[in-house]
ZADREN-527851 format. One record per residue: x, z, y of N, C-alpha, C in turn; residue in one letter. Coordinates in steps of 0.2 Angstrom, whole numbers, padded with zeros to 4 digits, always signed. Atoms other than C-alpha are relative to their C-alpha. Layout:
N
XZYXZYXZYA/...
This chain:
252
+0002-0007-0003+0161-0080-0073-0004+0000+0009X/+0003+0004-0004+0151-0080-0056+0004+0003+0007X/-0008+0000-0008+0161-0081-0037-0001+0009+0002X/-0002-0005-0006+0167-0065-0028+0000+0002+0006X/+0002+0002-0005+0162-0068-0012+0000+0010+0007X/+0000-0006-0004+0169-0056+0005-0007-0001+0004X/+0004-0001-0002+0156-0050+0015-0001+0005+0005X/-0004-0003-0005+0164-0044+0030-0005+0005+0005X/+0003-0004-0006+0150-0038+0043-0003+0006-0004X/+0002-0005+0006+0144-0028+0027+0007+0005-0001X/-0004-0002+0001+0161-0021+0024+0000+0000-0011X/+0001-0002+0010+0158-0025+0004+0001-0008-0003X/+0001+0006+0007+0161-0040-0009-0006+0001-0003X/+0007+0002+0006+0146-0048-0020+0003-0003-0003X/+0001+0004+0004+0146-0055-0036-0008-0007+0000X/+0007+0007-0002+0134-0070-0031-0005+0000-0007X/+0008+0002+0004+0116-0072-0039-0003-0005+0000X/+0004+0005-0003+0102-0081-0036-0006+0003+0005X/+0006-0003-0008+0089-0077-0022-0002+0005-0001X/+0001-0006+0000+0083-0062-0026+0005+0005+0001X/-0006-0006-0003+0100-0052-0026+0006-0003-0003X/-0006+0001+0003+0116-0052-0032+0001+0002-0006X/+0000-0006+0007+0123-0046-0047+0003+0007+0001X/-0001-0007+0001+0132-0031-0040+0004-0001+0008X/-0005-0001-0006+0143-0026-0025+0007+0003+0001X/-0007-0007-0001+0161-0016-0020+0001+0000+0005X/-0004-0003-0005+0168-0008-0007+0006-0006+0004X/-0005+0002-0005+0181-0017+0006+0003+0006+0000X/-0004-0003-0002+0195-0008+0007-0003+0005+0009X/+0000-0005-0008+0195+0004+0021-0009+0002+0001X/+0006-0003+0000+0176+0007+0015-0003+0004-0008X/+0004-0005+0005+0164+0017+0005-0006+0000-0001X/+0007+0002+0001+0148+0016-0005-0005+0009+0002X/+0005-0004-0001+0133+0029+0000-0006-0002-0004X/+0007+0002+0004+0118+0029-0012-0005+0006+0003X/+0005-0005+0001+0102+0038-0006-0006-0002-0001X/+0007+0003+0004+0088+0040-0013-0004+0006+0005X/+0006-0002-0004+0072+0043-0004-0004+0007-0005X/+0002-0006+0002+0064+0061-0007-0009-0002-0003X/+0006+0004+0002+0047+0050-0010+0000-0006+0000X/+0000+0009-0002+0045+0032-0013-0003-0002+0003X/+0004+0002-0006+0041+0023+0001-0003-0007-0003X/+0000+0008+0003+0032+0006+0000+0003-0003+0005X/-0003+0003-0002+0041-0007+0004+0003-0001+0009X/+0001+0001-0008+0037-0011+0023+0003+0006+0002X/-0001-0006-0004+0038+0007+0027+0008+0002-0003X/-0006-0001+0002+0054+0008+0017+0008-0004+0002X/-0007+0003-0007+0065-0005+0027+0000+0005+0007X/+0000-0001-0006+0060+0001+0042+0001+0009-0002X/-0002-0004+0003+0065+0018+0033+0009-0002+0002X/-0006+0002-0001+0081+0011+0031+0002-0002+0004X/-0002-0002-0006+0082+0005+0046+0004+0004+0007X/-0002-0008-0005+0081+0021+0057+0008+0000-0004X/-0004-0001+0003+0092+0027+0044+0008-0001+0002X/-0008+0002+0001+0108+0014+0045+0001+0000+0010X/-0001+0000-0008+0105+0015+0066+0002+0008+0001X/-0003-0006-0002+0106+0035+0065+0008+0001-0002X/-0007-0002+0001+0124+0034+0056+0004-0004+0002X/-0002+0005-0004+0130+0021+0068+0001-0006-0007X/-0003+0007+0005+0129+0008+0052-0004-0005+0003X/+0008+0003-0001+0122-0010+0056-0002-0002-0007X/+0006+0003+0008+0108-0018+0044+0006-0002-0005X/-0007+0004+0002+0124-0028+0039+0002+0006-0007X/-0002-0007+0003+0130-0011+0029-0005-0002-0008X/+0006-0001+0008+0113-0011+0017+0003-0005-0004X/-0005+0007+0006+0123-0019+0001-0005+0002-0008X/+0004-0001+0006+0109-0010-0015-0006+0000+0002X/+0005-0002-0002+0093-0007-0015-0005+0000-0009X/+0003-0001+0003+0082+0002-0028-0009+0001+0001X/+0008+0001+0000+0062-0004-0032-0004+0002-0003X/+0005-0003+0004+0047+0004-0040-0006-0005+0001X/+0006+0005+0003+0033-0008-0046-0006+0003-0002X/+0005-0002+0005+0016-0004-0050-0002-0002-0011X/+0002+0005+0006+0015-0015-0066+0005-0006-0001X/-0006+0006-0003+0028-0028-0072-0002-0007+0001X/+0002+0005-0003+0025-0046-0064-0001-0006-0005X/-0002+0007+0003+0023-0063-0073+0005-0002+0005X/-0007+0003-0004+0038-0074-0067-0003-0003+0007X/+0002+0002-0006+0026-0081-0054+0000+0005+0005X/+0004-0005-0007+0020-0065-0044+0008+0004+0001X/-0008+0000-0003+0040-0060-0047+0004-0005+0004X/-0003+0005-0003+0046-0075-0038-0003+0004+0007X/+0005+0000-0005+0030-0073-0026+0004+0006+0004X/+0001-0005-0004+0033-0055-0021+0009+0002+0002X/-0005+0004+0001+0053-0061-0021+0001-0003+0008X/-0002+0004-0005+0052-0071-0007-0004+0004+0006X/+0000-0006-0005+0044-0057+0005+0002+0004+0003X/-0007-0003-0001+0060-0046+0002+0005-0003+0005X/-0007+0007-0001+0071-0061+0006-0001+0001+0005X/+0002+0000-0007+0063-0062+0022+0003+0005+0003X/-0004-0008-0002+0066-0045+0027+0009-0001+0000X/-0006-0002+0001+0084-0046+0022+0002-0005+0002X/-0003+0007-0003+0086-0063+0031+0000+0002+0007X/+0001-0003-0005+0079-0054+0046+0006+0007+0001X/-0005-0007-0002+0092-0039+0046+0008-0003+0000X/-0005+0004-0001+0106-0054+0045+0003+0001-0005X/-0006-0001+0009+0112-0050+0026-0002-0006-0003X/+0001+0004+0003+0105-0068+0019+0003-0005+0005X/-0003+0004-0004+0119-0080+0025+0002-0008-0005X/-0001+0006+0005+0122-0098+0018-0002-0003-0007X/+0003+0001+0002+0110-0096+0008+0001+0003-0008X/-0002-0004+0005+0118-0082-0002-0002+0007+0003X/+0005-0006+0001+0109-0065-0006+0006+0005-0004X/-0006-0004+0001+0124-0050-0005-0003+0006-0002X/+0002-0006+0001+0112-0036-0009-0002+0000-0006X/+0003-0001+0006+0110-0030-0026-0006+0004-0002X/+0007-0004-0003+0095-0022-0031-0002-0001-0010X/+0004-0006+0006+0085-0014-0047-0006-0003+0003X/+0006-0001-0004+0067-0016-0047-0004+0000-0005X/+0003-0002+0005+0056-0007-0061-0006+0003+0001X/+0006+0001+0000+0040-0003-0068+0000+0008-0002X/+0002-0007+0002+0037+0017-0070-0006+0001-0007X/+0007-0003+0002+0024+0021-0084-0002+0006-0002X/+0006-0007-0004+0020+0039-0078+0001+0000+0006X/+0000-0003-0009+0013+0041-0060+0004-0008+0003X/-0001+0007-0002+0016+0022-0056-0004-0001+0008X/+0002+0005-0008+0016+0015-0036-0005-0001-0001X/+0005+0007-0001+0000+0007-0032+0003-0004+0003X/-0002+0006-0003+0011-0004-0022+0009+0001-0002X/-0011+0001-0001+0033-0010-0021-0002+0005+0003X/-0002-0005-0003+0040+0004-0016+0009+0001+0000X/-0010-0001+0001+0059+0008-0013+0000+0009-0002X/-0005-0006+0004+0068+0022-0023+0004+0001+0004X/-0006-0002-0002+0083+0022-0017+0004-0006+0005X/-0002+0005-0002+0095+0011-0007+0008+0003+0001X/-0007+0000+0000+0114+0009-0006+0004-0003+0008X/-0001+0001-0009+0124+0008+0011+0009+0000+0001X/-0005-0002-0001+0142+0007+0016+0005+0001+0007X/-0003-0002-0007+0152+0016+0029+0009+0001-0002X/-0007-0001+0001+0169+0020+0033+0002+0003-0003X/-0005-0002+0006+0182+0027+0022+0005+0003+0004X/-0005-0001-0003+0193+0039+0026+0008-0004-0001X/-0007+0004+0001+0213+0034+0029+0003+0002-0010X/-0002+0000+0010+0218+0028+0010-0003+0001-0004X/+0004+0002+0007+0203+0027+0002-0006-0004+0000X/+0005+0005+0000+0189+0016-0001+0003-0006-0002X/+0002+0007+0005+0187+0001-0011+0000+0000-0007X/+0002-0002+0008+0183+0008-0027-0007+0000-0002X/+0007+0002+0001+0165+0010-0025-0004-0006-0001X/+0005+0008+0001+0154-0002-0033-0008+0002-0003X/+0008+0000+0003+0136-0006-0039-0003-0006-0002X/+0002+0006+0006+0130-0016-0053-0008-0001-0001X/+0009+0000+0001+0112-0023-0051-0001+0000-0007X/+0006+0002+0007+0097-0022-0064+0001-0007-0002X/+0000+0005+0001+0098-0031-0076-0002-0002-0009X/+0005-0001+0008+0085-0035-0094+0006-0004-0004X/-0002+0004+0004+0089-0044-0109+0000-0008+0000X/+0003+0011-0003+0085-0063-0103+0007+0000+0002X/-0004+0004-0003+0101-0073-0103+0000-0004+0009X/+0001+0003-0008+0105-0076-0082+0000-0010-0003X/+0000+0006+0000+0102-0095-0080-0001-0005-0007X/+0001+0002+0004+0095-0098-0097-0010+0000-0002X/+0005+0003-0002+0077-0105-0102-0007+0007-0001X/+0004-0008+0001+0064-0089-0099-0008-0003-0001X/-0003-0006+0005+0055-0084-0110+0005-0001-0005X/-0002+0001+0010+0062-0091-0126+0008+0002+0000X/-0008-0003+0001+0081-0085-0121-0001+0006-0003X/+0001-0009+0000+0076-0067-0120+0003+0005-0009X/+0001-0004+0009+0085-0057-0135-0003+0003-0002X/+0007-0003+0007+0075-0051-0150-0006+0000+0005X/+0007-0001-0004+0061-0058-0141-0005+0002-0003X/+0008-0002+0005+0043-0049-0146+0002+0005-0004X/-0003-0003+0008+0054-0036-0156+0002+0007+0002X/-0002-0007+0000+0054-0018-0153+0001+0004-0006X/-0001-0002+0005+0058-0013-0168+0010+0002+0001X/-0009-0001+0000+0077-0003-0170+0005-0006+0000X/-0007+0008+0000+0086-0020-0174-0004-0002+0008X/+0001+0004-0006+0077-0029-0159+0001+0007+0006X/-0001-0005-0006+0081-0013-0147+0007-0001+0000X/-0009-0001+0001+0099-0011-0153+0003-0008+0004X/-0006+0006-0003+0104-0032-0149-0004+0002+0006X/+0004+0001-0007+0093-0029-0134+0006+0005+0005X/-0005-0005-0001+0104-0015-0129+0008-0003-0002X/-0008+0004+0000+0121-0025-0135-0001-0005+0005X/-0001+0006-0005+0117-0040-0123+0002+0004+0008X/+0000+0001-0006+0114-0029-0109+0006+0006+0002X/-0005-0002-0002+0126-0018-0110+0008-0002+0002X/-0006+0005-0002+0139-0034-0110+0001+0000+0007X/+0003+0004-0006+0130-0040-0094+0003+0006+0003X/-0002-0003-0007+0134-0024-0084+0008+0002-0003X/-0006+0000+0001+0152-0022-0093+0003-0009+0006X/-0001+0008-0003+0155-0043-0087+0000+0001+0007X/+0000+0000-0010+0148-0040-0069+0005+0006+0005X/-0004-0004-0003+0158-0024-0067+0007-0003+0000X/-0006+0001+0000+0174-0034-0071+0000-0005+0003X/+0005+0004-0007+0166-0048-0058+0002+0002+0006X/-0001-0005-0007+0167-0036-0047+0008+0003+0002X/-0005-0004+0000+0185-0030-0050+0000+0008-0001X/+0000-0009-0004+0179-0011-0050+0001+0004-0010X/-0002+0000+0002+0183+0000-0063-0004+0004-0008X/+0005-0002+0002+0171+0003-0077+0002+0005-0004X/-0002-0007+0003+0180+0017-0084-0003+0007+0005X/+0003-0004-0004+0174+0025-0069-0004+0002+0003X/+0007-0002+0000+0156+0026-0068-0003+0007+0003X/+0003-0006-0002+0150+0038-0059-0009+0002-0003X/+0006-0001+0002+0130+0035-0064-0002-0007-0004X/+0000+0004+0005+0123+0024-0078-0010+0003+0000X/+0006+0000-0003+0103+0020-0077-0003-0004-0005X/+0002+0005+0004+0093+0014-0090-0009+0000+0000X/+0008+0000-0004+0076+0009-0088-0003-0002-0008X/+0004+0002+0002+0065+0007-0102-0006+0004-0003X/+0005-0004+0003+0048+0013-0110+0001+0005-0008X/-0002-0003+0007+0056+0013-0128+0004+0009-0003X/-0005-0003+0001+0065+0026-0137+0007+0000-0002X/-0007+0002+0001+0083+0026-0133+0003+0003-0005X/-0006-0006+0004+0090+0041-0145+0003-0005-0003X/-0005+0003+0007+0094+0030-0160+0006-0004+0006X/-0003+0006-0002+0104+0017-0146+0006+0007+0001X/-0004-0002-0003+0115+0033-0140+0006+0002-0003X/-0005+0002+0004+0125+0033-0155+0004-0004+0000X/-0002+0007+0002+0127+0017-0160+0001-0005+0006X/-0001+0005-0004+0127+0007-0144+0005+0006+0010X/+0000-0003-0006+0126+0020-0126+0009+0004+0000X/-0009-0009-0001+0143+0034-0130+0005-0005-0003X/-0006+0004+0002+0154+0020-0138+0000-0003+0004X/+0000+0005-0006+0152+0010-0123+0004+0004+0004X/-0003-0006-0004+0159+0026-0113-0007+0002+0004X/+0006+0001-0005+0141+0025-0104-0004+0007-0003X/+0005-0010+0002+0136+0047-0109+0004+0004+0005X/-0005-0004-0004+0151+0052-0100-0001+0004+0003X/+0001-0002-0008+0146+0057-0083-0008+0003-0002X/+0010-0001+0002+0126+0059-0090-0001-0006+0001X/+0005+0008+0000+0114+0044-0095-0004+0003+0004X/+0007-0002-0003+0098+0045-0084-0002-0005-0003X/+0007+0005+0001+0083+0036-0092-0006+0002+0002X/+0004+0001-0003+0072+0031-0082-0005-0004-0005X/+0006+0004+0005+0054+0026-0091-0003-0003+0003X/+0002+0005-0003+0052+0012-0083+0002-0007-0004X/+0002+0007+0002+0047-0005-0088+0004-0006+0004X/-0003+0008-0002+0058-0022-0084-0006-0001+0005X/+0002+0001-0005+0051-0029-0067-0007-0007-0003X/+0003+0008+0002+0045-0048-0079-0004+0002-0008X/+0002+0002+0007+0032-0046-0095+0006-0003-0005X/-0003+0001+0006+0041-0048-0110+0005+0003+0000X/-0005-0006+0002+0057-0037-0106-0002+0006+0001X/-0001-0006+0005+0060-0021-0114+0005+0005+0004X/-0004-0005-0001+0075-0014-0109+0006-0004+0005X/-0004+0004-0009+0087-0015-0091+0004+0006+0000X/-0006-0004-0002+0100-0006-0086+0003-0002+0009X/-0003+0002-0004+0111-0003-0070+0004+0006+0002X/-0003-0004+0002+0126+0006-0067+0006-0002+0007X/-0003+0000-0005+0136+0012-0053+0007+0005+0001X/-0005-0003-0002+0153+0019-0046+0000+0004+0008X/+0001+0003-0009+0148+0027-0030+0003+0009+0001X/-0003-0007-0001+0157+0045-0023-0005+0005+0005X/+0004-0004-0006+0143+0050-0010-0008-0002-0002X/+0007+0000+0000+0124+0054-0015-0004+0005+0004X/+0004-0006-0003+0112+0062-0006-0010-0003-0002X/+0009-0001+0000+0091+0064-0004+0000+0001+0008X/+0001+0001-0007+0084+0057+0013-0005-0001-0001X/+0008-0001-0001+0066+0059+0019+0000-0007+0004X/+0003+0004-0002+0056+0044+0022+0000+0003+0007X/
């Protein structure tokens, strides 16, 4: 299991991931997480500026940023995805978030089937705030993940690669749900207390509701199906989950 690191400047801990993002974050004792969704997605540069302004107005440091949700026009090649990530991480470095080669910020980045943006955009972001006395330390956000086992060869290791039949999608969903649960456990978060579940796929998820999603406890609080493709070509099914007590909509 990945290492769980403390990030005191942000008031959270994070599950170590790769260069572009961590596998998830959980608030430290005395802090909770706020999720803010933009009323309309903002291009990445404008989104970072809006996040900087929002955190300043809230009296929070830039290091309080703990998760990002992005939308892109169309799935990337692996090389294109890596190129995008370099520019994205450069801003996180400027914010003082990337330290000792570790990126603490969780992320999802998916591609809408309908009304896709003209360029990569921010859809939402999450950040920490001080909690009321006796509260805090339980909010967490698990980063988005698709059916490619981390650390294995791409694209050869994709679960049910190229198979979008009912059986193929079921295999993909089984793997991704397991990843969500494993990451929550790695964060020491309570998977039974999720407040939001987001599924990202352009394929019909209805057959999976009774066989995979409901048995995993992912429908009790209402599941959101975002009709989006994962960010890399050949991936078909992605999810992220969170336990966040405060959510709001903000203007850019």
